[in-house]
C-alpha positions in Angstrom: 100.5 148.0 -69.9 103.9 146.7 -70.9 106.5 144.9 -68.8 109.9 143.7 -70.0 112.8 142.2 -68.0 115.4 143.4 -70.5 114.4 147.1 -69.9 114.7 147.1 -66.1 117.7 149.4 -66.6 115.4 151.8 -68.4 113.1 152.0 -65.4 116.3 152.7 -63.3 117.2 155.5 -65.7 113.7 156.9 -65.4 113.8 156.9 -61.6 117.1 158.7 -61.7 115.9 161.3 -64.2 112.8 162.0 -62.1 114.9 162.4 -58.9 117.2 164.9 -60.7 114.1 166.8 -61.9 112.9 167.2 -58.4 116.1 169.1 -57.6 115.8 171.4 -60.6 114.5 174.9 -60.3 111.5 175.5 -62.6 111.8 177.9 -65.5 109.6 181.0 -65.0 106.6 181.1 -67.4 103.2 182.7 -67.8 100.4 181.7 -65.4 98.7 178.5 -66.6 101.5 177.7 -69.1 103.2 174.3 -69.0 106.9 174.8 -69.4 108.9 171.8 -70.8 112.1 172.5 -69.0 114.1 169.6 -70.4 113.7 166.5 -72.6 115.8 163.5 -71.6 116.2 160.5 -74.0 117.8 157.2 -73.2 118.4 154.4 -75.8 119.1 150.8 -74.9 119.1 148.1 -77.5 115.7 148.5 -79.3 114.0 150.4 -76.6 113.8 154.2 -76.1 112.8 156.2 -73.0 111.8 159.8 -73.6 111.0 162.0 -70.6 109.4 165.5 -70.9 110.2 167.4 -67.7 107.7 170.1 -66.8 107.1 172.7 -64.2 103.4 171.7 -63.5 100.9 169.0 -64.2 100.4 168.8 -68.0 96.9 168.8 -69.7 97.3 166.5 -72.7 95.6 164.1 -75.1 97.2 161.3 -77.0 96.1 159.4 -80.1 97.5 157.5 -83.1 97.6 158.3 -86.8 98.3 155.8 -89.6 100.2 155.5 -92.9 102.8 155.8 -91.4 102.1 155.0 -87.8 102.4 158.1 -85.6 102.0 158.7 -81.9 100.6 162.2 -81.3 100.7 164.0 -77.9 99.0 167.4 -77.8 99.8 169.4 -74.7 97.7 172.4 -73.9 99.3 175.8 -73.3 102.8 174.3 -73.4 106.1 176.0 -74.2 109.6 174.6 -74.7 112.5 176.1 -72.8 114.9 178.0 -75.1 117.7 175.5 -74.3 115.9 172.6 -76.0 117.0 171.7 -79.5 114.3 169.4 -80.8 116.5 168.2 -83.7 119.1 166.7 -81.3 116.7 165.3 -78.7 116.5 161.7 -80.0 119.6 159.6 -80.2 120.3 158.0 -83.5 118.0 155.0 -84.0 116.1 153.2 -86.8 112.5 153.1 -85.4 111.5 156.6 -84.1 111.5 160.2 -85.5 110.4 163.1 -83.4 108.7 166.3 -84.7 107.4 169.1 -82.6 104.9 171.7 -83.9 103.2 174.6 -82.1 99.6 175.2 -83.1 99.0 178.8 -82.2 95.6 178.9 -84.0 94.1 176.5 -81.5 92.4 177.7 -78.3 94.2 176.9 -76.0 97.5 176.9 -77.9 98.7 173.3 -78.5 102.3 172.0 -78.6 102.2 168.8 -80.6 104.8 166.1 -80.2 104.5 163.7 -83.1 106.6 160.5 -83.1 106.7 158.5 -86.3 107.1 154.9 -85.2 108.2 151.8 -87.1 105.7 149.0 -87.4 108.0 146.8 -85.2 107.4 149.0 -82.2 104.7 150.1 -79.8 104.5 152.6 -77.0 103.5 153.3 -73.4 102.9 156.8 -71.9 102.9 157.5 -68.1 102.3 160.9 -66.4 104.5 161.0 -63.3 103.9 164.2 -61.3 104.8 167.0 -63.7 106.5 164.8 -66.2 105.5 162.6 -69.2 107.4 159.4 -69.7 107.2 157.9 -73.2 108.5 154.4 -73.7 109.0 153.0 -77.2 109.2 149.3 -77.1 109.5 146.4 -79.6 106.2 144.6 -80.0 107.8 141.2 -79.6 108.9 142.3 -76.1 105.3 143.1 -75.0 104.1 139.8 -76.5 106.7 137.9 -74.6 105.8 139.7 -71.4 102.1 138.9 -71.9 102.9 135.2 -72.3 105.1 135.2 -69.2 102.4 136.9 -67.2 99.9 134.3 -68.3 102.2 131.5 -67.1 102.5 133.2 -63.7 98.8 133.2 -63.2 97.6 133.2 -59.6 95.9 130.3 -57.8 92.5 129.2 -59.1 89.4 127.9 -57.3 87.7 125.3 -59.3 84.7 124.0 -57.4 82.7 124.0 -54.2 82.2 120.4 -52.9 79.7 119.8 -50.1 79.7 116.6 -48.0 76.9 116.0 -45.5 76.9 113.6 -42.5 74.7 113.2 -39.5 76.9 115.4 -37.4 78.4 118.0 -39.7 78.6 119.7 -43.1 81.9 119.9 -44.8 82.4 122.5 -47.5 85.6 122.1 -49.6 86.8 124.9 -51.8 88.9 123.0 -54.4 91.9 124.9 -55.7 95.0 124.0 -57.6 97.1 124.5 -54.4 96.6 124.7 -50.6 95.0 128.1 -49.6 97.2 129.3 -46.7 96.4 133.0 -46.6 92.9 134.1 -45.9 90.9 136.0 -43.3 87.5 135.4 -41.8 85.0 137.6 -40.0 81.4 137.6 -38.8 78.4 139.8 -39.4 75.8 139.4 -36.6 73.1 141.3 -34.7 71.2 142.7 -37.6 67.5 143.0 -37.2 65.4 140.6 -39.3 68.5 139.5 -41.2 70.2 136.2 -40.6 73.8 136.2 -39.2 76.6 135.3 -41.6 80.3 134.8 -41.7 82.7 135.5 -44.6 86.1 134.5 -45.8 88.4 136.8 -47.9 91.0 135.1 -50.1 93.5 137.4 -51.8 95.2 136.8 -55.1 93.1 134.0 -56.4 90.8 133.5 -59.4 87.3 132.5 -58.4 85.6 132.9 -61.8 84.9 129.2 -62.2 82.8 129.1 -59.1 79.0 129.5 -59.1 77.9 132.8 -57.6 75.4 131.2 -55.2 75.1 127.7 -53.9 72.2 126.5 -51.6 73.3 124.2 -48.8 70.1 124.0 -46.7 71.5 123.0 -43.3 73.0 125.2 -40.6 74.4 127.0 -43.6 71.5 128.2 -45.7 73.5 129.2 -48.7 77.0 130.3 -49.9 77.6 133.4 -52.0 80.7 134.2 -53.9 81.8 137.6 -55.3 85.0 139.1 -56.8 86.7 141.5 -54.5 89.9 143.2 -55.6 92.4 140.7 -56.8 90.6 137.8 -55.0 87.2 136.8 -53.8 84.8 137.0 -50.8 82.8 134.0 -49.8 79.7 134.7 -47.6 78.0 131.9 -45.6 74.4 132.8 -44.7 73.1 131.1 -41.5 70.1 128.8 -41.8 69.3 129.2 -38.1 68.4 132.0 -35.7 72.0 132.6 -34.6 75.3 132.1 -36.3 76.5 128.5 -36.7 79.8 127.4 -35.2 82.5 126.5 -37.7 86.2 125.8 -38.3 88.3 126.8 -41.2 91.6 125.0 -42.1 94.0 124.7 -45.0 94.1 121.3 -46.8 96.1 120.1 -49.7 93.1 120.4 -52.0 92.4 124.0 -51.0 90.4 125.2 -48.0 87.9 123.2 -45.8 85.1 124.7 -43.8 83.4 122.4 -41.3 80.0 123.3 -39.7 78.6 121.0 -37.0 74.9 120.4 -37.3 72.6 121.8 -34.6 69.5 120.1 -33.5 66.3 122.1 -33.9 62.6 121.4 -33.9 61.2 120.7 -37.4 58.7 123.6 -37.2 61.5 126.0 -36.4 63.6 124.7 -39.3 60.8 125.2 -41.7 60.2 128.7 -40.4 63.9 129.5 -40.7 64.0 128.2 -44.3 61.0 130.3 -45.2 62.5 133.4 -43.6 65.8 133.0 -45.4 63.9 132.6 -48.7 62.1 135.9 -48.5 64.3 138.3 -46.6 66.7 140.2 -48.7 70.0 141.5 -47.3 70.9 144.8 -48.9 73.8 145.4 -46.5 75.4 142.1 -47.3 74.7 142.6 -51.0 76.7 145.8 -50.7 79.5 143.9 -49.0 79.5 141.4 -51.9 79.4 144.0 -54.6 82.2 146.1 -53.1 85.4 145.9 -55.1 87.7 147.9 -52.8 91.2 146.4 -52.6 91.6 143.6 -50.0 94.2 143.9 -47.3 97.6 142.6 -48.5 100.0 140.4 -46.6 97.4 138.8 -44.4 98.7 136.2 -41.9 97.0 132.8 -42.1 93.9 132.5 -39.9 94.4 136.1 -38.7 91.5 138.0 -37.1 90.4 141.0 -39.2 91.8 144.3 -37.7 88.9 146.2 -39.2 85.3 145.1 -38.5 82.9 144.2 -41.4 80.7 147.2 -40.6 83.7 149.6 -40.8 84.8 148.0 -44.1 81.4 148.3 -45.6 81.1 152.0 -44.7 84.3 152.5 -46.7 82.8 150.9 -49.8 80.8 152.4 -52.6 78.3 149.6 -52.3 77.3 150.6 -48.8 76.4 154.0 -50.2 74.2 152.6 -52.9 76.7 152.8 -55.8 76.9 149.3 -57.4 77.3 150.1 -61.1 80.1 149.5 -63.4 83.4 151.2 -62.3 85.2 153.6 -64.6 88.4 155.7 -64.6 88.1 159.1 -66.2 90.5 162.0 -66.8 88.6 165.0 -68.4 90.3 168.3 -69.2 87.9 171.1 -70.0 85.5 168.7 -71.7 82.0 169.7 -72.8 79.3 168.4 -70.4 77.3 166.9 -73.2 80.3 164.7 -74.3 80.6 163.5 -70.7 77.0 162.5 -70.6 77.4 160.7 -73.9 80.2 158.7 -72.3 77.9 157.7 -69.4 75.2 156.7 -71.9 77.6 154.4 -73.7 78.9 152.8 -70.5 75.6 152.4 -68.7 73.2 151.5 -71.6 70.7 153.8 -69.8 68.6 156.3 -71.8 69.9 159.8 -71.0 68.0 163.0 -71.7 69.8 166.3 -71.1 67.9 169.6 -71.0 68.9 172.2 -73.5 69.7 174.7 -70.8 72.6 172.5 -69.5 75.9 173.8 -70.7 79.5 174.3 -69.8 82.7 172.2 -69.4 84.6 170.7 -66.6 87.9 169.1 -65.6 87.6 165.9 -63.6 89.9 163.0 -62.8 88.5 160.0 -61.0 89.9 156.5 -60.7 88.0 153.2 -60.3 84.6 154.6 -59.2 81.1 153.6 -60.1 79.9 155.6 -63.1 76.7 156.8 -61.3 79.0 158.1 -58.5 80.9 160.1 -61.1 77.6 161.4 -62.5 76.4 162.5 -59.1 79.7 164.4 -58.5 79.3 166.2 -61.8 75.6 167.1 -61.1 76.7 168.5 -57.7 79.5 170.5 -59.2 77.3 172.0 -61.9 74.1 172.5 -59.8 72.1 170.0 -61.8 69.4 167.5 -60.9 68.4 164.1 -62.2 65.2 162.1 -62.3 65.2 158.3 -63.0 62.4 156.1 -64.3 62.0 153.3 -66.8 65.7 152.9 -67.5 65.8 156.7 -68.3 67.7 159.5 -66.6 66.6 163.1 -67.2 69.2 165.8 -66.3 68.2 169.4 -65.9 69.1 172.6 -64.0 68.3 172.7 -60.3 66.5 175.9 -60.9 63.9 174.2 -63.1 61.0 171.9 -62.3 60.4 168.5 -63.9 57.6 166.0 -63.8 57.2 162.8 -65.7 54.3 162.6 -68.2 51.2 160.7 -67.2 50.4 157.7 -69.3 46.8 156.6 -69.8 45.9 153.1 -68.8 44.8 152.1 -72.3 48.2 152.9 -73.8 49.7 149.5 -72.9 51.8 147.2 -75.0 50.1 144.5 -77.0 52.0 141.9 -75.0 50.6 143.3 -71.8 47.1 143.1 -73.2 47.6 139.4 -73.9 48.7 138.8 -70.3 45.7 140.6 -69.0 43.5 138.4 -71.3 45.1 135.3 -69.9 44.7 136.4 -66.3 41.1 137.5 -66.7 39.8 134.8 -69.0 37.6 133.3 -66.3 36.1 136.7 -65.5 35.5 137.3 -69.2 33.7 134.0 -69.7 31.4 134.8 -66.8 30.5 138.3 -68.0 27.2 138.5 -69.7 27.9 142.0 -71.0 30.9 141.0 -73.2 29.9 140.3 -76.8 30.5 136.7 -78.0 32.7 137.9 -80.8 35.1 139.6 -78.5 35.2 136.6 -76.1 36.0 134.4 -79.1 38.7 136.9 -80.3 40.4 136.8 -77.0 40.6 133.1 -77.1 42.2 133.4 -80.6 44.7 136.0 -79.2 45.7 133.5 -76.6 46.4 130.9 -79.3 48.3 133.4 -81.3 50.4 134.3 -78.4 51.3 130.7 -77.8 52.2 130.1 -81.4 54.4 133.3 -81.4 56.3 132.1 -78.3 56.9 128.8 -80.1 58.3 130.8 -83.0 55.4 129.6 -85.3 55.0 133.1 -86.7 52.9 132.2 -89.8 50.4 130.3 -87.6 50.4 133.2 -85.1 49.6 135.7 -87.9 46.6 133.5 -89.0 45.2 133.5 -85.5 45.8 137.3 -85.1 44.0 138.0 -88.4 41.0 135.9 -87.3 40.9 137.8 -84.0 41.0 141.1 -85.8 38.1 140.1 -88.0 36.1 139.4 -84.8 37.4 142.5 -82.9 38.0 145.2 -85.5 38.1 148.1 -83.1 41.1 146.7 -81.2 44.0 148.8 -82.7 46.7 146.7 -81.0 45.9 143.6 -83.1 46.6 145.1 -86.5 49.6 146.9 -85.1 51.0 143.5 -83.9 50.3 142.0 -87.4 52.2 144.9 -89.0 55.2 144.2 -86.8 55.1 140.5 -87.5 54.7 140.9 -91.3 57.5 143.5 -91.5 60.1 142.1 -89.1 59.5 138.3 -89.0 57.9 137.4 -92.3 59.3 140.1 -94.6 55.9 140.7 -96.2 56.0 144.5 -96.8 52.6 144.7 -98.5 50.7 143.2 -95.6 52.8 145.2 -93.2 51.6 148.4 -94.8 48.0 147.1 -94.9 47.8 146.4 -91.2 49.7 149.5 -90.3 47.1 151.5 -92.2 44.3 149.6 -90.4 45.9 150.7 -87.1 46.1 154.3 -88.2 42.4 154.2 -89.1 41.7 153.4 -85.5 44.3 155.7 -84.0 45.8 158.3 -86.4 48.5 159.3 -83.8 50.0 155.8 -83.5 53.6 156.6 -84.3 54.7 153.0 -84.2 52.2 152.0 -86.8 53.3 154.9 -89.0 56.9 153.8 -88.6 56.0 150.2 -89.7 54.2 151.6 -92.8 57.1 153.9 -93.6 59.8 151.2 -93.5 57.6 148.8 -95.4 56.9 151.4 -98.1 60.6 152.3 -98.3 61.4 148.6 -98.8 59.0 148.6 -101.7 60.6 151.8 -103.1 57.4 153.8 -102.6 59.3 156.9 -101.8 56.4 159.4 -101.5 54.4 157.0 -99.3 57.4 156.3 -97.1 58.1 160.1 -96.6 54.4 160.7 -95.6 54.5 157.8 -93.0 57.9 158.8 -91.7 56.6 162.4 -91.1 53.7 160.9 -89.1 56.1 158.6 -87.1 58.1 161.5 -85.6 55.1 163.6 -84.5 55.0 162.3 -81.0 56.5 164.0 -78.0 59.1 162.8 -77.6 59.5 161.3 -81.1 60.3 157.6 -81.4 64.1 157.0 -81.4 63.7 154.4 -84.1 61.7 156.7 -86.2 64.2 159.5 -86.1 67.1 157.2 -87.0 65.2 155.4 -89.8 63.9 158.6 -91.3 67.5 160.1 -91.2 68.9 157.0 -93.0 66.1 157.1 -95.5 66.7 160.8 -96.2 70.4 160.3 -96.6 69.9 157.4 -99.0 67.5 159.5 -101.2 69.9 162.5 -101.5 68.3 164.7 -98.8 71.4 165.4 -96.6 69.9 168.5 -95.0 66.8 166.7 -93.9 69.0 163.8 -92.5 71.1 166.2 -90.5 68.0 167.9 -89.1 66.7 164.5 -87.9 70.0 163.5 -86.4 70.3 166.8 -84.6 66.8 166.4 -83.2 67.7 162.9 -82.0 70.8 164.4 -80.2 68.7 167.1 -78.6 66.1 164.6 -77.3 68.1 161.5 -76.5 71.8 162.6 -76.7 74.2 161.5 -79.4 75.4 158.0 -79.9 78.4 156.7 -81.9 76.1 155.9 -84.8 74.5 159.3 -85.0 77.9 161.1 -84.7 79.5 159.0 -87.4 76.4 159.5 -89.6 76.6 163.2 -89.2 80.3 163.3 -90.1 79.7 161.1 -93.1 76.9 163.4 -94.4 79.1 166.5 -94.1 81.8 164.6 -96.0 79.4 163.8 -98.9 78.2 167.4 -98.9 81.8 168.6 -99.3 81.7 170.4 -96.0 85.2 169.2 -94.9 85.6 171.5 -91.9 82.4 170.4 -90.3 83.1 166.7 -91.1 86.5 167.1 -89.5 85.0 168.7 -86.4 82.5 165.8 -86.1 85.2 163.1 -86.5 87.4 164.9 -83.9 84.5 165.2 -81.5 83.8 161.5 -81.8 87.5 160.5 -81.5 87.9 162.5 -78.2 84.4 162.0 -76.8 85.4 159.2 -74.5 83.3 156.5 -76.3 84.9 153.1 -76.5 85.4 152.8 -80.3 86.2 149.5 -82.0 89.6 149.4 -83.7 88.2 149.4 -87.3 86.1 152.5 -86.6 89.1 154.3 -85.0 91.1 153.5 -88.1 88.3 154.8 -90.4 88.0 158.0 -88.4 91.7 158.7 -88.4 91.9 157.9 -92.1 89.2 160.4 -92.8 91.0 163.0 -90.7 94.2 162.3 -92.6 92.3 162.8 -95.9 90.9 166.0 -94.6 94.4 167.2 -93.8 94.0 167.2 -90.1 
């Protein structure tokens, strides 16, 4: 994370220390215990290097505390060799103080290294084999290094310029310097998929380029994707076989020249249509792959590995195309792991109550769904996916998705059906005139709503409801508009009640009525409607969260906790539910439980914004953790 030319000698010292460590005999200890055999410290100018030398790979966590700033490293099952005198470990300095504490009441036992750090300094921690290297650096050094790195930015591709003539197509990839190192390869012979060729360029920024550019000649289109530290440019053929081409370095960047091939007009049209409708999942996988590109490629060199072999090595070829993550879990609860995946993926995640246990897992730069599949295989679990939702359950159990009746469609879907079937409706002699007129009004209301004319849309919806009073979706839509868009709580309650008259089990309408009643400070009415809004299976997420917030506001912390726990059981916890639960325990004076919640959130793996981290650590400090 930090680089600094002035501390190169520190890196040399570190290398020497680690070499000497490899020659040392380990201190005998209990099985599973991490023995800190020696602590080496080296001070140079305003930088300090501290190396904990151990006999095995340490299991540790790190975090910061504030007022004053402290770096805390907790190592599980660790012991210090008897020859180590903690008081004399650090050389005399004016920016760091070391304190070591053994927490024997924890399970497992924790040895805590706490470094009080001056505001002028920051830190970097590296695990190298069995050792922990802690660098304490001036902040100005890291800022200088960041600025230097920015100036040393790699080459940049700015644009794709296409020049057409009667005989050829020239495609210029404009860069801030000539592109001399690249490699090219072809992908041919795939059934029903056009041939293609691609160019890999290493150590270049292609973020300014469009992802896809249609050419429409011998080259149908060009696709660009980030790949490692560079990019991959794919040229899809617009003809039955692969076009001929030349690639050469020019002062402006890289030039690809493709001679035009004569073909009958009908064949050209057919090829164009074919390229428009045929998808290429294999090539998509090739584009999406982010495996490191081959370094030190000679200019114009032929690839030593075929495209097919390269794709087989990629996650993309195996169907894993999601966001990549790096994780290092040590005996972490499974539910906390699944919470992390929920936060990363924005996919709804439901975990069966029978799923339990913990695991230790270290993965680097892998798609999150690949990591999930690894965990499922390790723990003998299964998953089912549908509608942006993943259900995780024991392999010994059976699972089936609930069936949904055809009439339980969204209001917006009904409007689309109305529009699609308007001619049929007009021709039907069995449809009452009032309903036909109501459907025309619904179409007008939908148009007004899309144009953001909400008040006019509400007028049309009300007229439609007057003509079609048995359609529960119309008052439900009106309740939503009056509550969310127009801020008219009284009308929102009115139309929500009209919906509930037609369908007493409509949880969404009950939620609208509850929120509108709460906004008008009608507490008893709000509680009644909130209770009805969570009766579904599963209960609405928004209903559980809103009811919990309402209960907390009206001094009903036990009810709020019950609702938050139910949310966690059905949908898994989020950052918001975890912080709400901790806050409620705080207000109830249950400090121990609040502390446990704050710690769980801090170590859960969720990406927390700095202000929230500061708040949590502040609460932990106040709770004497």
